[in-house]
C-alpha positions as CSV (number, residue, x, y, z in Angstrom):
1,M,-23.5,22.6,33.8
2,A,-20.2,23.5,34.4
3,K,-19.3,26.6,36.9
4,D,-18.4,29.9,35.1
5,S,-14.9,31.1,36.0
6,S,-14.3,34.8,36.0
7,F,-12.3,37.5,36.6
8,D,-12.1,41.3,36.9
9,V,-10.4,43.8,34.6
10,V,-9.5,47.2,37.0
11,S,-7.2,50.1,37.2
12,E,-6.2,50.6,40.6
13,V,-3.1,52.7,42.3
14,N,-1.2,52.1,45.2
15,M,-1.4,55.8,46.7
16,Q,1.0,55.0,49.2
17,E,4.0,53.8,46.5
18,V,2.8,57.1,45.0
19,D,3.2,59.2,48.0
20,N,6.6,57.9,48.4
21,A,7.6,58.7,44.9
22,F,6.5,61.9,45.7
23,Q,8.5,62.2,48.8
24,Q,11.7,61.0,47.1
25,T,10.8,63.5,44.0
26,T,10.8,66.2,46.7
27,R,13.9,65.4,48.3
28,E,16.0,65.2,45.2
29,L,14.3,68.8,43.9
30,A,16.0,70.0,47.0
31,Q,19.5,68.4,46.7
32,R,20.1,68.6,43.0
33,Y,22.2,71.4,42.3
34,D,20.9,72.0,38.9
35,L,17.4,72.4,40.3
36,K,18.2,73.8,44.3
37,G,17.0,77.4,44.8
38,S,14.8,77.2,41.0
39,G,11.6,77.6,42.3
40,A,10.6,74.2,41.0
41,S,8.1,73.0,43.5
42,I,5.6,69.7,43.4
43,E,2.9,69.1,45.7
44,L,0.3,66.1,46.3
45,S,-3.3,66.3,47.2
46,K,-3.9,62.8,48.2
47,G,-7.9,63.3,48.8
48,D,-8.3,64.9,45.4
49,K,-5.5,62.8,43.9
50,L,-4.2,65.6,42.0
51,F,-0.8,67.1,41.5
52,T,0.4,70.6,41.2
53,L,4.1,71.2,39.9
54,N,4.9,74.9,40.0
55,A,8.4,75.7,37.6
56,P,10.1,78.7,36.4
57,A,10.1,77.1,32.7
58,D,8.5,74.8,30.8
59,F,11.9,72.9,30.4
60,V,12.3,72.3,34.1
61,A,8.7,71.3,34.7
62,R,9.4,68.5,32.5
63,Q,12.6,68.0,33.9
64,V,11.0,67.5,37.5
65,I,8.2,65.6,35.7
66,D,11.3,63.5,34.3
67,I,12.5,62.8,38.0
68,L,8.7,61.9,39.5
69,N,8.4,59.4,36.2
70,T,11.6,57.6,37.3
71,K,10.7,57.0,40.9
72,L,7.3,55.8,40.1
73,I,8.8,53.5,37.7
74,K,11.0,52.3,40.4
75,R,8.3,51.8,42.7
76,G,6.1,50.1,40.2
77,V,3.9,52.5,39.5
78,D,2.9,52.3,35.8
79,I,3.5,56.3,34.9
80,K,0.3,56.2,32.8
81,V,-2.1,56.9,35.9
82,I,-1.0,60.5,35.9
83,K,-2.9,62.6,33.4
84,W,-1.1,66.2,32.6
85,G,-2.8,68.7,31.9
86,D,-1.0,71.5,29.7
87,P,1.0,74.1,31.2
88,I,-0.7,77.1,32.4
89,A,0.7,80.5,32.9
90,A,1.5,81.8,36.3
91,S,2.9,84.9,37.7
92,G,6.6,85.7,37.2
93,G,6.8,83.9,33.8
94,S,6.3,80.5,35.9
95,V,4.0,77.8,34.9
96,R,2.1,75.7,36.2
97,L,1.1,72.0,35.7
98,L,-1.9,69.6,37.0
99,G,-1.4,66.1,36.9
100,S,-4.5,64.0,37.9
101,I,-4.3,60.6,39.0
102,V,-6.4,58.3,37.3
103,E,-8.4,55.5,39.3
104,G,-10.8,53.2,38.0
105,I,-12.3,52.3,34.6
106,D,-14.5,54.9,32.9
107,Q,-17.6,54.1,31.0
108,A,-16.2,55.0,27.6
109,T,-13.1,53.1,28.1
110,A,-15.0,50.3,29.6
111,K,-17.4,49.9,26.2
112,K,-14.3,50.0,24.2
113,I,-12.8,47.4,26.1
114,N,-16.1,45.6,25.6
115,K,-16.3,46.1,22.2
116,D,-12.8,45.1,21.4
117,I,-13.3,41.8,23.5
118,K,-16.6,40.6,21.6
119,D,-14.6,41.5,18.5
120,Q,-12.3,38.6,19.1
121,K,-14.8,36.0,19.0
122,L,-14.2,34.3,22.1
123,K,-17.2,32.7,24.2
124,V,-17.0,35.2,27.0
125,K,-19.5,37.5,28.6
126,V,-18.7,40.8,29.9
127,T,-20.3,43.1,32.2
128,I,-19.5,46.5,32.9
129,E,-19.5,47.0,36.8
130,A,-19.4,50.8,37.8
131,D,-15.6,51.3,37.5
132,K,-14.6,47.6,36.5
133,L,-15.1,45.4,33.8
134,R,-16.3,41.3,34.7
135,V,-15.1,39.0,32.0
136,S,-16.7,35.1,32.7
137,S,-16.6,32.1,30.7
138,A,-17.0,28.5,31.3
139,S,-13.3,27.9,29.4
140,K,-10.5,29.1,31.2
141,D,-8.6,29.2,28.2
142,A,-10.9,31.7,26.5
143,L,-10.4,34.0,29.7
144,Q,-6.4,33.5,29.2
145,Q,-7.0,34.3,25.7
146,V,-8.8,37.6,26.8
147,I,-6.2,38.3,29.5
148,G,-3.7,38.2,27.1
149,F,-5.2,40.1,24.4
150,L,-6.1,43.1,26.7
151,R,-2.5,43.1,27.8
152,D,-1.4,43.7,24.4
153,Q,-3.7,46.7,24.0
154,D,-3.4,50.1,25.3
155,Y,-6.3,52.2,26.3
156,G,-4.2,54.9,27.9
157,Q,-4.3,53.5,31.4
158,P,-2.6,50.5,33.3
159,L,-5.0,47.3,33.6
160,Q,-4.9,44.8,36.5
161,F,-6.5,41.2,36.2
162,T,-8.1,40.3,39.8
163,N,-10.1,38.2,41.5
164,Y,-9.3,35.4,38.9
165,R,-11.7,32.1,39.9
């Protein structure tokens, strides 16, 4: 019997690139004439993988998020990795936004991906392993079809395909 081929479906974030984009955003906040002195600030906690954005108004907060998204895209980081919460009213009429960096595939998303792959009726076996999925099959063509199918789907977070062998 032929050896099965496999690959892993993961959702990983290059934190160094996220940090670089964050540094560029803070530099731009200090230099842009429309945001300089506005009281807008953004902080990154690498350990908690959390952005904290403070702004005098919701409009300014959206501008800062837009700047951060632009910097992330230029650095090759998918903007879906950050899940922004609802604006929280802070002192002095300002707003605070928390953005968490999503890494790894949670169980609910993994089950949905598993179900979607099984609905394709391809001869593949999907195994959920902690925060990733392993897809294996005797046919490399079936694995390529699964990768193509998953690229077309939107699960609210970026997916990468690693360890293809």
